[in-house]
N, C-alpha and C positions, 0 to 999 in steps of 0.2 A: 439504465439497463433493460427496459424495453427495444433502446435503437440497436445496443448491440446483440439481441437476440433478434433481432431481421435485419441485422448484416450476416448472424453465422447461417438465416433460412435462404436467404440470398445465394450466399455462396453454396450451399448444398445443394439450390437449383443451377447456379451454372454447372458447377460437379456433373451433377445428375447429365444435364445437355452433352458437355464434355464424353462424359463416357458413352452415351448415346449415341454421339457420332462416330466415337471412333469404333465403337460396336460395330454398328451399319460398313464402317468401311473396313473389316478387318472381315465383313463376310461376303461384303461383295469383291474382296483378294482373295479370298479362301475359294470362291468359286472360279472364279478366274485362274487357278493354281492345277489348272488340268494336265497331264503331261500331253509331249509334242503325239507320243504313241495310241493317248485316247482322242485326242485330235484327228489323227488321220484316220482313226476307226471312226470318226463319228462322222470326219469327212465324206468316208466312201460306202455307210451305211446309210446316208444321209443320200447320197445320189444313187444307190441303187432302189429305194423307198419312193423317191422322186421321178424315177425308169418307169417304175410298177404302177403309180398313180396316174403317169401321162404327164405330169406335172412339169413341164418345157424350161419353165422362167426359173424353176428352185435348181432344175439338174443343170443351167447353165450357171448358176451360180456358184457351182461347185468347182469351177473353173478356175485358174488363176487371169488373172485381168489382159494378160496379154492372147491368151488363149479364148476369152470369154470374146471379146473385141473381135479377133478372128471369126468364130462359130458363128456372129453375129451378122456381118456385114456378108457373109456367104448363105446366111441366111436369111435376110433380107432380100441379097439380088435373089435367091430360090422363089421369095415369093413374090416377088414382082414379078419373074419369068411366069409363074404360074397362073396371076392374074391377068396374065396376056394371055397366054395361049388359053384360058376358059372363062366363060362369063360369070363363075361360081366364085364368090368373095370366098375364100381357103385360104389358108396359109399352113406351113410345116407343124406349126405348133398344133396347130387343127387336127388335120391328121394322124399327129401323132398321139392325140390325146386318145381318138377318137379310136383309133388302132389298139390302144389299150383297154380296151372296155372290153374287144372282144375276146381277148384271152383270159379263160378263166379263172388261173392261178397267177400267180407272181410270176411277172414275167422274165426276172432275174433277182435269181438269188445270191448273195458273193459268201462265202469261208475267207475271212483274212488267214493264209499261213502264214507269214515274214513282214516283218516289218524290219529295214535297213533304215535309219538316220548316217546323212553324212552333211554334216553343214545345214544349209537352209534347201537338200535336198533329202525327200526317202522314196525308197522305191518298196511297194507291197507287191508280195507274190499272194497271190490268192486263187481261190477256186472259185471257178462260176458258174451255172449251172442258167441254163439260159431257154426259156422255154420247153421246158421237161426232159434237154437232152442232155446227153451226157455231159458231165463237169469237167469242163476246160481250165486247164492255166490262165491268167489275166492277170496280165502287169498296171497296176495303177502306179504313174510316175508324179510324185505332188513337189512341189516347192512351198516353201514356208516367205510369205506376206505380212508382213507386221509380226503379229502376234498367232497368226494360225496359219493353215495349211491348206493348200488349194489345186487339184487337180491340172496333170499340165496335158498326160497322155496318156493312152491306154492303149495299151498293145498285148495282143495273144501272145504263151508264153512258147 
């Protein structure tokens, strides 16, 4: 009788462990089920927030891998030239971050107007107010890489 009871208790613990594992997986899966529109909106809002905070690295991380490589190459070249032209150890990233500290309010305020998705590409029409000037239309073009969206182009409308 005692042996049967132990076996039942052991079986119950195994079932509880299995339920906990599946519950955890379900929670993680639900968290990753954000819609494409939500991911795109989050990407653009994160880009604007990084720009406002002078967080150059976070801004660059909002771009797709191809654009990110190009921007990093141009910035590295520019940093080399800046170093050659001056005796001061400054980078464009430092100058950008310093520049954002001179602006009392948000540098960029973006409002999303329309998101159009076709296959793995999205076009987002926004109204962007830059340094409290009159808002103007800005178009963000995004590409889907894996399960997320990344900016590959930004243009005035």
